[in-house]
C-alpha positions as a LaTeX table, in Angstrom:
\begin{tabular}{lrrr}
\hline
Residue & $x$ (\AA) & $y$ (\AA) & $z$ (\AA) \\
\hline
Met1 & $-37.34$ & 14.92 & $-27.89$ \\
Lys2 & $-34.97$ & 16.44 & $-25.09$ \\
Gly3 & $-34.67$ & 15.37 & $-21.18$ \\
Gln4 & $-32.62$ & 16.18 & $-18.47$ \\
Gly5 & $-31.45$ & 13.82 & $-15.52$ \\
Arg6 & $-29.62$ & 13.58 & $-12.60$ \\
Gly7 & $-27.23$ & 11.19 & $-10.77$ \\
Val8 & $-25.39$ & 11.38 & $-7.30$ \\
Ala9 & $-22.18$ & 10.85 & $-5.83$ \\
Ala10 & $-21.80$ & 8.13 & $-3.05$ \\
Val11 & $-19.53$ & 6.87 & $-0.48$ \\
Ser12 & $-18.65$ & 3.39 & 0.81 \\
Phe13 & $-19.22$ & 1.32 & 3.60 \\
Leu14 & $-17.99$ & $-2.03$ & 2.23 \\
Asn15 & $-15.72$ & $-2.28$ & $-1.09$ \\
Ala16 & $-17.38$ & $-4.92$ & $-3.35$ \\
Leu17 & $-13.97$ & $-5.94$ & $-4.89$ \\
Phe18 & $-13.30$ & $-8.24$ & $-1.73$ \\
Thr19 & $-16.21$ & $-10.49$ & $-2.29$ \\
Gly20 & $-18.78$ & $-9.24$ & $-4.62$ \\
Thr21 & $-21.00$ & $-7.94$ & $-1.79$ \\
Gly22 & $-20.88$ & $-4.01$ & $-1.53$ \\
Ser23 & $-22.43$ & $-1.21$ & 0.50 \\
Ala24 & $-22.89$ & 2.54 & $-0.20$ \\
Ala25 & $-24.96$ & 5.56 & 0.23 \\
Gly26 & $-25.50$ & 8.30 & $-1.94$ \\
Val27 & $-24.67$ & 12.22 & $-1.00$ \\
Glu28 & $-25.69$ & 15.44 & $-2.11$ \\
Leu29 & $-23.14$ & 16.05 & $-5.00$ \\
Ala30 & $-24.43$ & 15.56 & $-8.38$ \\
Ala31 & $-23.93$ & 15.02 & $-12.10$ \\
His32 & $-26.47$ & 16.44 & $-14.52$ \\
Ala33 & $-27.22$ & 15.40 & $-18.31$ \\
Glu34 & $-29.11$ & 16.78 & $-20.80$ \\
Val35 & $-30.20$ & 14.88 & $-23.99$ \\
Glu36 & $-31.44$ & 15.72 & $-27.28$ \\
Leu37 & $-32.89$ & 12.27 & $-29.31$ \\
Val38 & $-32.79$ & 12.63 & $-32.94$ \\
Pro39 & $-34.26$ & 9.73 & $-35.32$ \\
Gly40 & $-31.57$ & 7.41 & $-36.91$ \\
Ser41 & $-28.24$ & 6.22 & $-36.23$ \\
Pro42 & $-25.60$ & 8.84 & $-37.47$ \\
Pro43 & $-22.56$ & 9.51 & $-35.07$ \\
Ala44 & $-23.49$ & 11.09 & $-31.91$ \\
Ala45 & $-22.56$ & 14.59 & $-31.12$ \\
Pro46 & $-21.24$ & 15.01 & $-27.62$ \\
Thr47 & $-20.29$ & 18.31 & $-25.88$ \\
Gly48 & $-18.88$ & 19.23 & $-23.15$ \\
Pro49 & $-15.70$ & 17.75 & $-21.10$ \\
Leu50 & $-17.42$ & 14.53 & $-19.98$ \\
Ala51 & $-19.66$ & 13.60 & $-22.90$ \\
Ser52 & $-17.28$ & 12.08 & $-25.18$ \\
Leu53 & $-15.98$ & 9.88 & $-22.44$ \\
Pro54 & $-16.86$ & 5.86 & $-23.61$ \\
Leu55 & $-18.83$ & 5.07 & $-20.69$ \\
Val56 & $-21.12$ & 7.92 & $-21.39$ \\
Asp57 & $-21.52$ & 6.83 & $-25.15$ \\
Ala58 & $-22.02$ & 3.24 & $-24.24$ \\
Thr59 & $-24.57$ & 4.19 & $-21.25$ \\
Ala60 & $-26.46$ & 6.20 & $-23.67$ \\
Ala61 & $-26.79$ & 3.22 & $-26.34$ \\
Ala62 & $-27.32$ & 0.76 & $-23.35$ \\
Ala63 & $-30.54$ & 3.09 & $-22.02$ \\
Leu64 & $-31.68$ & 3.71 & $-25.81$ \\
Arg65 & $-31.62$ & $-0.42$ & $-26.33$ \\
Ala66 & $-33.61$ & $-0.87$ & $-23.26$ \\
Trp67 & $-36.12$ & 1.70 & $-23.31$ \\
Ala68 & $-36.60$ & 2.98 & $-26.54$ \\
Val69 & $-38.42$ & 2.01 & $-29.93$ \\
Gly70 & $-36.76$ & 2.31 & $-32.86$ \\
Pro71 & $-33.25$ & 3.63 & $-33.80$ \\
Trp72 & $-32.31$ & 6.90 & $-32.03$ \\
Thr73 & $-29.07$ & 9.00 & $-31.54$ \\
Ala74 & $-28.45$ & 10.82 & $-28.13$ \\
Arg75 & $-26.48$ & 13.98 & $-28.29$ \\
Leu76 & $-25.53$ & 14.87 & $-25.04$ \\
Ser77 & $-24.13$ & 17.50 & $-22.67$ \\
Ile78 & $-22.78$ & 16.54 & $-19.23$ \\
Arg79 & $-21.78$ & 18.49 & $-16.23$ \\
Ser80 & $-20.69$ & 17.02 & $-12.77$ \\
Glu81 & $-19.90$ & 17.98 & $-9.19$ \\
Val82 & $-18.13$ & 14.88 & $-8.57$ \\
Pro83 & $-14.28$ & 14.72 & $-8.38$ \\
Pro84 & $-13.62$ & 11.80 & $-10.62$ \\
Ser85 & $-11.21$ & 8.61 & $-9.91$ \\
Cys86 & $-11.01$ & 9.51 & $-6.17$ \\
Gly87 & $-13.58$ & 6.65 & $-4.59$ \\
Leu88 & $-16.70$ & 9.10 & $-4.88$ \\
Lys89 & $-18.63$ & 7.16 & $-7.48$ \\
Ser90 & $-18.39$ & 9.83 & $-10.21$ \\
Ser91 & $-18.87$ & 7.16 & $-12.96$ \\
Ser92 & $-22.09$ & 5.91 & $-11.41$ \\
Ala93 & $-23.36$ & 9.37 & $-11.06$ \\
Val94 & $-22.73$ & 10.35 & $-14.58$ \\
Ala95 & $-24.03$ & 6.87 & $-15.96$ \\
Ser96 & $-27.39$ & 7.29 & $-13.88$ \\
Ala97 & $-27.42$ & 10.86 & $-15.06$ \\
Val98 & $-27.58$ & 9.86 & $-18.65$ \\
Glu99 & $-29.68$ & 7.15 & $-18.06$ \\
Asn100 & $-32.36$ & 9.54 & $-16.40$ \\
Ala101 & $-32.16$ & 12.06 & $-19.02$ \\
Val102 & $-33.07$ & 9.54 & $-21.84$ \\
Leu103 & $-36.14$ & 8.32 & $-19.80$ \\
His104 & $-37.18$ & 12.11 & $-19.47$ \\
Ala105 & $-36.46$ & 12.34 & $-23.45$ \\
Leu106 & $-38.76$ & 9.22 & $-23.90$ \\
Gly107 & $-41.31$ & 10.20 & $-21.55$ \\
Arg108 & $-40.75$ & 6.76 & $-19.62$ \\
Thr109 & $-40.33$ & 5.91 & $-15.95$ \\
Val110 & $-38.71$ & 2.50 & $-14.98$ \\
Pro111 & $-38.12$ & 1.33 & $-11.11$ \\
Pro112 & $-34.91$ & 2.90 & $-10.28$ \\
Glu113 & $-33.44$ & $-0.54$ & $-9.49$ \\
Glu114 & $-33.58$ & $-1.06$ & $-13.29$ \\
Val115 & $-31.68$ & 1.94 & $-13.99$ \\
Ala116 & $-29.34$ & 1.10 & $-11.41$ \\
Arg117 & $-29.10$ & $-2.50$ & $-13.20$ \\
Val118 & $-28.49$ & $-1.04$ & $-16.76$ \\
Gly119 & $-25.65$ & 1.33 & $-15.74$ \\
Ala120 & $-23.72$ & $-1.53$ & $-13.45$ \\
Thr121 & $-24.10$ & $-3.85$ & $-16.79$ \\
Val122 & $-22.49$ & $-1.17$ & $-18.95$ \\
Ala123 & $-19.93$ & $-0.68$ & $-16.35$ \\
Arg124 & $-18.83$ & $-4.35$ & $-15.92$ \\
Asp125 & $-19.64$ & $-5.41$ & $-19.57$ \\
Gly126 & $-17.24$ & $-2.56$ & $-20.97$ \\
Gly127 & $-14.56$ & $-3.16$ & $-18.08$ \\
Tyr128 & $-15.18$ & $-0.04$ & $-16.72$ \\
Ser129 & $-15.67$ & $-1.33$ & $-13.34$ \\
Ala130 & $-14.81$ & $-4.82$ & $-12.04$ \\
Thr131 & $-17.70$ & $-5.61$ & $-10.52$ \\
Gly132 & $-20.18$ & $-3.42$ & $-12.37$ \\
Ala133 & $-20.37$ & $-1.41$ & $-9.07$ \\
Phe134 & $-24.33$ & $-2.01$ & $-8.65$ \\
Asp135 & $-24.17$ & $-0.95$ & $-5.07$ \\
Asp136 & $-22.65$ & 2.62 & $-6.36$ \\
Ala137 & $-25.25$ & 2.66 & $-9.04$ \\
Leu138 & $-28.07$ & 2.06 & $-6.67$ \\
Ala139 & $-27.06$ & 4.37 & $-4.06$ \\
Ser140 & $-26.88$ & 7.10 & $-7.11$ \\
Val141 & $-30.23$ & 6.98 & $-7.75$ \\
Val142 & $-31.88$ & 5.69 & $-4.58$ \\
Pro143 & $-31.54$ & 7.16 & $-1.29$ \\
Gly144 & $-30.51$ & 5.17 & 2.00 \\
Ile145 & $-27.80$ & 2.79 & 2.92 \\
His146 & $-27.76$ & $-0.16$ & 0.34 \\
Val147 & $-25.98$ & $-3.48$ & 0.56 \\
Thr148 & $-26.07$ & $-5.39$ & $-2.92$ \\
Asn149 & $-24.77$ & $-8.44$ & $-4.08$ \\
Asn150 & $-22.83$ & $-7.05$ & $-7.12$ \\
Thr151 & $-22.26$ & $-10.50$ & $-9.06$ \\
Thr152 & $-26.08$ & $-11.02$ & $-9.42$ \\
Met153 & $-27.08$ & $-7.03$ & $-8.99$ \\
Thr154 & $-29.49$ & $-7.85$ & $-6.38$ \\
Pro155 & $-30.38$ & $-5.74$ & $-3.48$ \\
Leu156 & $-29.63$ & $-7.40$ & 0.08 \\
Arg157 & $-30.35$ & $-4.79$ & 2.82 \\
Ser158 & $-31.92$ & $-0.99$ & 2.29 \\
Cys159 & $-32.62$ & 1.13 & 5.52 \\
Pro160 & $-32.67$ & 4.92 & 5.33 \\
Ala161 & $-29.62$ & 7.15 & 5.72 \\
Pro162 & $-29.39$ & 9.18 & 8.94 \\
Glu163 & $-30.76$ & 12.59 & 8.59 \\
Asp164 & $-29.13$ & 14.40 & 11.41 \\
Leu165 & $-25.55$ & 13.77 & 10.42 \\
Glu166 & $-23.11$ & 15.86 & 8.17 \\
Val167 & $-21.05$ & 14.08 & 5.89 \\
Val168 & $-17.32$ & 15.70 & 5.30 \\
Leu169 & $-15.41$ & 14.78 & 2.17 \\
Trp170 & $-11.63$ & 15.19 & 2.35 \\
Val171 & $-10.13$ & 14.33 & $-1.01$ \\
Pro172 & $-6.48$ & 14.50 & $-1.88$ \\
Ala173 & $-5.22$ & 15.96 & $-5.36$ \\
Arg174 & $-4.67$ & 12.20 & $-6.89$ \\
Thr175 & $-6.41$ & 9.36 & $-8.65$ \\
His176 & $-6.52$ & 5.59 & $-8.19$ \\
Arg177 & $-6.05$ & 3.05 & $-11.07$ \\
Pro178 & $-9.05$ & 1.65 & $-12.88$ \\
Ser179 & $-10.83$ & $-1.55$ & $-10.46$ \\
Pro180 & $-10.08$ & $-4.09$ & $-12.92$ \\
Glu181 & $-6.36$ & $-3.52$ & $-12.96$ \\
Leu182 & $-6.82$ & $-4.41$ & $-8.99$ \\
Arg183 & $-9.09$ & $-6.98$ & $-8.73$ \\
Ser184 & $-6.84$ & $-9.52$ & $-7.76$ \\
Arg185 & $-5.15$ & $-7.75$ & $-5.07$ \\
Phe186 & $-8.56$ & $-7.26$ & $-3.33$ \\
Arg187 & $-9.69$ & $-10.72$ & $-3.62$ \\
Glu188 & $-6.46$ & $-12.19$ & $-2.17$ \\
Arg189 & $-8.13$ & $-10.65$ & 1.14 \\
Arg190 & $-11.35$ & $-11.87$ & 0.56 \\
Ala191 & $-11.74$ & $-13.92$ & 3.88 \\
Glu192 & $-10.39$ & $-10.73$ & 6.06 \\
Ala193 & $-13.34$ & $-8.76$ & 4.59 \\
Gln194 & $-15.84$ & $-11.07$ & 5.52 \\
Pro195 & $-16.36$ & $-9.51$ & 9.26 \\
Ala196 & $-17.15$ & $-5.86$ & 7.30 \\
Val197 & $-19.83$ & $-7.94$ & 4.96 \\
Asp198 & $-21.29$ & $-9.19$ & 8.10 \\
Ala199 & $-21.41$ & $-6.02$ & 9.62 \\
Ala200 & $-23.25$ & $-4.34$ & 6.88 \\
Leu201 & $-25.72$ & $-7.04$ & 6.50 \\
Arg202 & $-26.65$ & $-6.29$ & 10.33 \\
Gly203 & $-26.91$ & $-2.76$ & 9.59 \\
Glu204 & $-23.96$ & $-1.94$ & 11.42 \\
Trp205 & $-22.87$ & 0.53 & 8.69 \\
Ala206 & $-20.21$ & 2.35 & 10.72 \\
Arg207 & $-18.43$ & $-0.72$ & 12.05 \\
Ala208 & $-18.49$ & $-2.04$ & 8.49 \\
Met209 & $-16.80$ & 1.29 & 7.17 \\
Asp210 & $-14.25$ & 1.15 & 10.21 \\
Leu211 & $-13.61$ & $-2.51$ & 9.29 \\
Asn212 & $-13.25$ & $-1.92$ & 5.61 \\
Ser213 & $-11.22$ & 1.29 & 5.70 \\
Ala214 & $-8.65$ & $-0.56$ & 7.54 \\
Leu215 & $-8.32$ & $-3.45$ & 5.03 \\
Val216 & $-8.42$ & $-1.22$ & 1.78 \\
Glu217 & $-5.79$ & 1.23 & 3.12 \\
Ser218 & $-3.71$ & $-1.96$ & 3.30 \\
Val219 & $-4.45$ & $-3.16$ & 0.09 \\
Met220 & $-3.78$ & 0.53 & $-1.55$ \\
Gly221 & $-1.28$ & 1.72 & 0.61 \\
Tyr222 & $-3.19$ & 4.50 & 2.20 \\
Ala223 & $-1.78$ & 5.70 & 5.85 \\
Tyr224 & $-5.26$ & 6.75 & 7.13 \\
Glu225 & $-5.14$ & 4.98 & 10.43 \\
Gly226 & $-4.20$ & 8.05 & 12.23 \\
Leu227 & $-6.73$ & 9.98 & 10.65 \\
Arg228 & $-9.50$ & 7.74 & 11.36 \\
Thr229 & $-8.55$ & 7.71 & 15.20 \\
Ala230 & $-8.19$ & 11.48 & 14.79 \\
Met231 & $-12.00$ & 11.52 & 13.60 \\
Ala232 & $-13.07$ & 9.56 & 16.49 \\
Gly233 & $-11.41$ & 11.88 & 18.74 \\
Ala234 & $-13.15$ & 15.03 & 17.28 \\
Gly235 & $-16.56$ & 13.47 & 17.53 \\
Ala236 & $-17.22$ & 11.79 & 14.28 \\
Ile237 & $-19.61$ & 8.48 & 13.98 \\
Ala238 & $-17.68$ & 6.62 & 11.37 \\
Ser239 & $-14.96$ & 7.65 & 9.09 \\
Gly240 & $-12.98$ & 5.81 & 5.89 \\
Val241 & $-11.59$ & 5.74 & 2.80 \\
Ser242 & $-14.51$ & 5.70 & 0.14 \\
Gly243 & $-14.12$ & 3.10 & $-2.71$ \\
Met244 & $-10.53$ & 2.90 & $-3.80$ \\
Gly245 & $-9.82$ & 6.19 & $-2.56$ \\
Pro246 & $-7.99$ & 8.35 & $-2.17$ \\
Ala247 & $-11.38$ & 10.37 & $-0.64$ \\
Phe248 & $-11.67$ & 10.02 & 2.71 \\
Ala249 & $-15.20$ & 10.42 & 4.35 \\
Val250 & $-16.25$ & 11.28 & 7.62 \\
Ile251 & $-19.80$ & 10.96 & 9.24 \\
Ala252 & $-20.46$ & 13.15 & 12.07 \\
Pro253 & $-23.01$ & 14.82 & 14.02 \\
Ser254 & $-23.64$ & 18.72 & 13.03 \\
Asp255 & $-22.35$ & 19.78 & 16.47 \\
Arg256 & $-19.05$ & 18.26 & 15.77 \\
Leu257 & $-18.57$ & 19.64 & 12.24 \\
Gly258 & $-16.25$ & 22.16 & 13.30 \\
Ser259 & $-13.95$ & 19.67 & 15.29 \\
Val260 & $-14.00$ & 17.40 & 12.51 \\
Leu261 & $-12.82$ & 19.79 & 10.00 \\
Arg262 & $-10.28$ & 21.10 & 12.51 \\
Ala263 & $-8.95$ & 17.87 & 12.73 \\
Leu264 & $-8.42$ & 16.98 & 8.86 \\
Pro265 & $-5.01$ & 17.49 & 7.48 \\
Ala266 & $-4.25$ & 21.11 & 6.77 \\
Gly267 & $-3.48$ & 22.86 & 3.68 \\
Thr268 & $-3.99$ & 19.33 & 1.67 \\
Gly269 & $-6.71$ & 18.19 & $-0.72$ \\
Gln270 & $-10.14$ & 19.29 & $-1.18$ \\
Val271 & $-12.83$ & 19.63 & 1.80 \\
Ile272 & $-16.52$ & 19.24 & 1.02 \\
Val273 & $-19.29$ & 19.14 & 3.68 \\
Thr274 & $-22.40$ & 17.69 & 2.21 \\
Arg275 & $-25.09$ & 15.21 & 3.45 \\
Phe276 & $-26.77$ & 12.01 & 2.49 \\
Thr277 & $-29.50$ & 12.29 & $-0.14$ \\
Arg278 & $-32.88$ & 12.47 & 0.73 \\
Gln279 & $-34.76$ & 12.02 & $-2.79$ \\
Ala280 & $-34.29$ & 9.89 & $-5.60$ \\
Ala281 & $-32.28$ & 11.24 & $-8.20$ \\
Gly282 & $-34.94$ & 11.03 & $-10.68$ \\
Val283 & $-35.36$ & 11.88 & $-14.42$ \\
Arg284 & $-35.18$ & 15.78 & $-13.76$ \\
Pro285 & $-32.18$ & 17.98 & $-12.21$ \\
\hline
\end{tabular}
């Protein structure tokens, strides 16, 4: 049995490492998975540069335990447009793609929240994410801006993402350390993060993004305050570091796109222009 699946990248409005509450929205950068399910339990035969990652194998195994009857082995091929380890939720995108491919192969349909919860549980229990990143996992399969309790893996608030805005990603050529290594540094700033949490729960995502970014920059050592000021001057509605960075996300009206692009640091980093997702990732590309 064969199946195909898709999951998307996301940008952060609120980093869950501070309090356990996170907020994210999916963008149109995708990870794609193809799976062949074969009977029995021999070693898997991954293909492609991402298929051999431990997270991929663990996610496929969890998906089969959750939704398959009888022993199966998943032979996987994966490709991704999402820059890894830079705050754009590449792991959640890949995990969701794997789960959706398994579901497609099995001919199953389950609620997208269940897909997100299985992926987040694998990430948390396997030590790939300090919180499980349920907000990122949900954003990778369901359009909209989501606020979640990552400790209980429950949605707290969801609303449609604006349809008339561009999302510009500036991605410096470096990566961040794994989130479990940084948990204590973030938790020490828990009280300072509460205003950003309150803003996110009120639906004030731009305000939450600004407050969250200032705090993440302080923890991680990013000097983005001047860049955020420049983005506001260029007409952006909001901007800030995504996840643990170093990726920097800018949300702006289409007629301000040129000004935003000109205000980004020249000659450094990758620039990606995208939009918020409009359709659920689903079980097919």
